[in-house]
TORPAZA-949074 format. One record per residue: residue in one letter; y, z, x of N, C-alpha, C in turn. Coordinates in Angstrom, 1 decimal, decimal comma. Layout:
BEGIN
res_n.v_n.w_n.u_ca.v_ca.w_ca.u_c.v_c.w_c.u
A_Y_Z_X_Y_Z_X_Y_Z_X
...
end
This chain:
BEGIN
res_n.v_n.w_n.u_ca.v_ca.w_ca.u_c.v_c.w_c.u
M_8,8_1,8_16,5_9,3_2,5_15,5_8,7_3,7_15,1
A_9,4_4,9_14,9_8,9_6,1_14,6_8,2_6,2_13,3
D_7,2_7,0_13,2_6,5_7,2_11,9_7,3_8,0_10,9
T_7,9_7,5_9,9_8,6_8,2_9,0_7,9_8,8_7,8
E_8,4_9,7_7,0_7,7_10,2_5,9_7,2_9,1_4,9
G_8,2_8,1_4,7_7,8_7,0_3,7_6,7_6,2_4,3
N_6,6_6,0_5,5_5,5_5,3_6,2_4,3_6,1_6,0
K_4,2_7,3_6,2_3,0_8,2_6,1_2,5_8,1_4,7
H_3,5_8,3_3,8_3,1_8,4_2,3_2,3_7,1_1,9
W_2,8_6,0_2,1_2,1_4,8_1,6_0,9_4,6_2,3
L_0,8_4,9_3,6_-0,4_4,7_4,4_-1,5_5,6_3,9
V_-1,2_6,9_3,6_-2,2_7,8_3,1_-2,8_7,3_1,8
L_-1,9_6,9_0,9_-2,4_6,4_-0,4_-3,2_5,0_-0,3
Y_-2,8_4,2_0,7_-3,4_3,0_0,9_-4,9_3,3_1,4
R_-5,0_4,1_2,4_-6,3_4,5_3,0_-7,2_5,1_1,9
D_-6,6_5,9_1,0_-7,4_6,6_0,0_-7,9_5,6_-0,9
A_-7,2_4,5_-1,3_-7,6_3,5_-2,2_-8,6_2,8_-1,5
V_-8,6_2,4_-0,2_-9,5_1,5_0,4_-10,9_2,2_0,5
V_-10,9_3,5_0,6_-12,2_4,2_0,9_-12,7_4,8_-0,4
E_-12,0_4,7_-1,5_-12,5_5,3_-2,8_-13,8_4,8_-3,2
P_-14,8_5,7_-3,3_-16,2_5,2_-3,6_-16,4_5,1_-5,2
D_-15,6_5,9_-5,9_-15,7_6,0_-7,3_-15,0_4,9_-8,1
R_-15,8_3,9_-8,6_-15,1_2,7_-9,2_-14,1_3,1_-10,3
K_-14,5_4,2_-11,0_-13,6_4,6_-12,1_-12,3_5,0_-11,7
R_-12,1_5,6_-10,4_-10,9_6,1_-9,8_-10,2_5,0_-9,1
L_-10,9_4,0_-8,7_-10,3_2,9_-7,8_-9,1_2,3_-8,4
R_-9,1_2,0_-9,7_-8,0_1,3_-10,2_-6,8_2,1_-10,2
T_-6,9_3,5_-10,4_-5,6_4,3_-10,3_-5,3_4,4_-8,8
R_-6,2_4,6_-7,9_-5,8_4,7_-6,5_-5,1_3,4_-6,1
V_-5,6_2,2_-6,4_-4,9_1,1_-6,1_-3,6_1,0_-6,6
A_-3,4_1,3_-7,9_-2,0_1,3_-8,5_-1,1_2,2_-7,8
Q_-1,6_3,5_-7,4_-0,7_4,4_-6,7_-0,2_3,8_-5,3
A_-1,3_3,3_-4,6_-0,9_2,8_-3,4_0,0_1,6_-3,4
H_-0,2_0,8_-4,4_0,7_-0,4_-4,5_2,1_0,0_-4,9
R_2,3_1,0_-5,7_3,7_1,5_-6,0_4,3_2,0_-4,8
A_3,5_2,8_-4,0_4,1_3,4_-2,8_4,5_2,3_-1,8
I_3,7_1,3_-1,7_4,0_0,2_-0,9_5,3_-0,5_-1,2
Q_5,4_-0,8_-2,6_6,6_-1,5_-3,0_7,8_-0,7_-2,8
N_7,7_0,7_-3,0_8,8_1,6_-2,8_9,2_1,6_-1,4
R_8,3_1,6_-0,4_8,6_1,7_0,9_9,2_0,3_1,4
A_8,6_-0,8_0,9_9,3_-2,1_1,2_10,7_-2,2_0,8
R_10,9_-1,7_-0,4_12,4_-1,7_-0,9_13,3_-0,8_0,1
E_12,7_0,4_0,5_13,6_1,2_1,3_13,9_0,4_2,6
L_13,0_-0,3_3,2_13,2_-1,0_4,4_14,2_-2,1_4,2
W_14,0_-2,9_3,0_14,8_-4,0_2,8_16,3_-3,6_2,5
Y_16,5_-2,6_1,6_17,8_-2,2_1,4_18,5_-1,3_2,6
G_17,7_-0,8_3,4_18,1_-0,2_4,6_18,5_-1,1_5,6
G_18,2_-2,3_5,5_18,6_-3,4_6,4_17,7_-3,5_7,7
A_16,5_-2,9_7,5_15,5_-3,0_8,6_15,2_-4,4_9,0
P_15,2_-4,7_10,2_14,7_-5,9_10,7_13,2_-6,1_10,4
D_12,7_-7,3_10,6_11,3_-7,5_10,4_10,6_-6,7_11,5
T_9,8_-5,7_11,0_9,1_-4,8_11,9_7,7_-4,9_11,6
S_6,9_-4,2_12,6_5,4_-4,2_12,3_5,1_-3,4_11,1
E_5,9_-2,5_10,7_5,5_-1,7_9,4_5,7_-2,8_8,2
R_6,7_-3,6_8,2_6,9_-4,6_7,2_5,7_-5,4_7,1
R_5,1_-5,9_8,2_4,0_-6,7_8,3_2,8_-6,0_7,8
Q_2,6_-4,8_8,1_1,6_-3,9_7,6_1,7_-3,7_6,0
L_2,9_-3,6_5,5_3,0_-3,4_4,1_2,6_-4,7_3,4
D_3,0_-5,8_3,9_2,5_-7,1_3,4_1,1_-7,2_3,3
A_0,4_-6,9_4,4_-1,1_-7,1_4,6_-1,8_-6,1_3,7
A_-1,2_-4,8_3,5_-1,8_-3,9_2,7_-1,6_-4,3_1,3
S_-0,6_-4,7_0,9_-0,4_-5,2_-0,6_-1,3_-6,3_-0,9
H_-1,4_-7,3_0,0_-2,4_-8,4_-0,2_-3,8_-7,9_-0,4
F_-4,2_-7,0_0,5_-5,5_-6,4_0,4_-5,9_-5,7_-0,9
L_-4,9_-5,0_-1,3_-4,9_-4,1_-2,5_-5,1_-5,1_-3,8
G_-4,3_-6,3_-3,7_-4,5_-7,2_-4,7_-5,9_-7,8_-4,8
M_-6,5_-8,0_-3,6_-7,8_-8,4_-3,6_-8,8_-7,4_-4,2
L_-8,6_-6,1_-3,8_-9,4_-5,1_-4,4_-9,3_-5,0_-5,9
R_-8,1_-5,2_-6,5_-7,8_-5,1_-7,8_-8,5_-6,2_-8,5
T_-8,5_-7,4_-8,0_-9,2_-8,5_-8,5_-10,6_-8,4_-8,6
I_-11,2_-7,9_-7,5_-12,6_-7,6_-7,4_-13,0_-6,6_-8,5
G_-12,2_-5,5_-8,6_-12,5_-4,5_-9,6_-12,5_-4,9_-11,0
E_-11,6_-5,9_-11,3_-11,5_-6,5_-12,6_-12,6_-7,3_-13,0
K_-13,3_-7,9_-12,0_-14,4_-8,8_-12,2_-15,7_-8,1_-12,4
E_-15,8_-6,9_-11,9_-17,0_-6,1_-12,0_-17,1_-5,3_-13,3
end
């Protein structure tokens, strides 16, 4: 599957969140990435896209961001 603008957008925000060293900015970065992932997942869902590697990547990224959020809340 070709790399679309929507794919690039969520992936950039996800990577930025994962490597964010500043704990004060982490919560904002995680929230931005999570929203972008949700939006992209909706685009694929309503566009009738079959189960693709991007959809699996979105699921995995969303799960990992949830773990980051939980860790950040505990510290």
